[in-house]
N, C-alpha and C positions, 0 to 999 in steps of 0.2 A: 863708323860712329854708332849705329844701332847695336852692333855686337858688343861694343864697349859698355853701352848702357845696360844691356842684358846681363853682362858680366857683373856690373856693379849691383844690379838688383839681386842677382843670385848670391853675391857675396853677403848682402844685407840679410837675405832670407836664411843663410846658413850660419850667420853670426848669432850666438846666444844672446847678445845684447839687444837684438831686435826681435827676439821671440818671447812671447808671453809664457810664463811658467803656469803650470796647472793651478787653477784657483785664483789666478791674478785677475782682479776686477777693477784695477786702477784705471784712471783716465790718461791715455797717452796722447800728448799733443801732436806727435808725428802722425799718429793714426787718424786723428780727427781732422787735421788740416787737408788730408787728401780726399776727404768725403765732400763732394760737391753739394750734397743736400744740406750740409751744415751752413754753408754760406747763404743758401736760399732761406733756411730757417731763421738765421740771424736777421736777414733783410726783412722777412715777413714780420718777425717780432718787433723790430725797431719801428717800422712804418705803422704797423697796427697799434703798437703802444702809444706812439705819438698822436695818431689820429683819434684814438679813443679819449686820450687825456686832453687834447687841445682843440679838437674839432667837433666830435660827436657830443661829448658830455663834459665840456670844460667847466671846471670849478669856478663859480662866481666869487667875486671879492666878498670878504666878510661883511663889509658895510652894505652890500647890495642884496644879501640873502640871509635868512635866519640859519642857525646852525643845523636845524632839522633838514633844510633844503640841501645844504652841503653834504650832510651825511647820506641823504638819499642819492645824490649824484655819485658820491664815492662808492656806495653800495652797488649802483648800476655798473660803474666802471670795473669794480672788483669782480662782479658776477660775469661780465663779458670775458675778462681775462681768465677766470677759473675754467669756464667752458672751453676756451681756446687751449689751455694747458691740458685739460683732460683729453681733448681730441688728439693732441700731439703725443701724449704719453701712453694711452691705452690701446692695445692691439688684441685682437681675438683670433687665435689659431687653434681652435679646439679647446683652448683655455685662455684665461686672461694673462697677458704679458704686459709688464710696465717698463717703459723706456724713459730714460732721463733726457729730456729735451734741453740740453745744456745751452746750445747756441740760440735756440728760440728764447729761452729765459733771459739770456744775456742781452739779446736784442730788445726784449720787453723792458728791461731796466734802463736801457738807453732812451727809450721812448717815454717811460714813466717818470724816471728820476732825472736828476742832473746828469748830463752825459759825462762830465768829469768824474763824478762819484762812481758811475757805472763802469767807466773805463778803468779807473784805478783799482776797483774791486776785482774786475776781470783779470787784470794784469797780475795782481797779488795772488789770486787763487791758482792761476796757471803757473806762477813761479813756485808755489808750494805743492803742486799736484803730485810731484814725485813721492811726497811723504803721505799722501792721502790714499787710503787703501781701496776706496770704492766710490761710485758716483754719489752715494748718500753723504759721505764725508765731504766730498767736493762741493756739493750744493750748500751744505751747512756752513762751511767756511766762507763761501761766496756771500751768503746772506749776512753773516756777521761782519764781513769786510764792508759790505754795502752800508750798513748802519754806522760802522766806525769811520769810514771816509766822509759820510754825511756830517757827522759830528765835527770832524776835523776841518773840512772845507766850508761848510755852511754854518758852523757854530751850533747846530742842533740837529736832531734826527727828525726830519720833516715827515709829514703825513704821507707824501708820495714815496719817500724812502721806506717807510714802514710797509707801505703797500708792495713795493718792489721786493723787500726782504721776505714778506709773507708769500708772494708768488714763487720766489725761488725755493723756499722751504716746503711749499705745498706738496711736491712729489715725494719728498722724504716722509711727510706725514701720511700720505696715502700708502706708501710702501710699508710703513709700520703698522697701519691699521689692517691692511690686507695680508700682511706677512709675505709679501712678494718682493723679491729683490729688484732694484732698478737695473736695467740693462742698457747697453749702448748699442746704437744702430750699427750694423755691420755693412761694409761695402759689398754690394752684390758682385759676384764674379762674372766676368764677361763670358758669354756663351762661346763654346769652341767653334771655330770656323770649319765648315764642312767642305770637303773636297780639296783641302790644302795639302800639297805635297811637300814633305820635308826635304 
């Protein structure tokens, strides 16, 4: 059984369909699903987004607070999310590298926006990802889809949806301003076992 699995893995590795071409920066669902860190990022994003929106700085009803108070609360929420996204996407290895925290951002939209809107936006962008050339295009389409499904399901583009779309598009803006491409996290190779006899 293990030998059969190794044969299938070797067949996939040698098949051109499963190999990236030089310069290919598209987001591959098959590659992303085998990265355990992505599930952890999604969980952190969804729990953190829900906690900030509903527990820490919940928006009061319009009748109970002036508009200035609601804007202050929304600004605090947005500020917390922006810091979290910057922590997720910026790495320093002798120079600044920018990563696209796709799963973390998707989790945030689940916590910030209506989960139905976030879910349908995520499904749509993954369905279209084969035609999207890079992470920047991926996030742009996801932000647009989020606003579109909010208008479709909720009858309007809510403030929370606008916040979610802004957060998803933020890495693209930072990439344009810094002129650095967004990269995808790579799966770390397992260290070779020492003393193993073939």
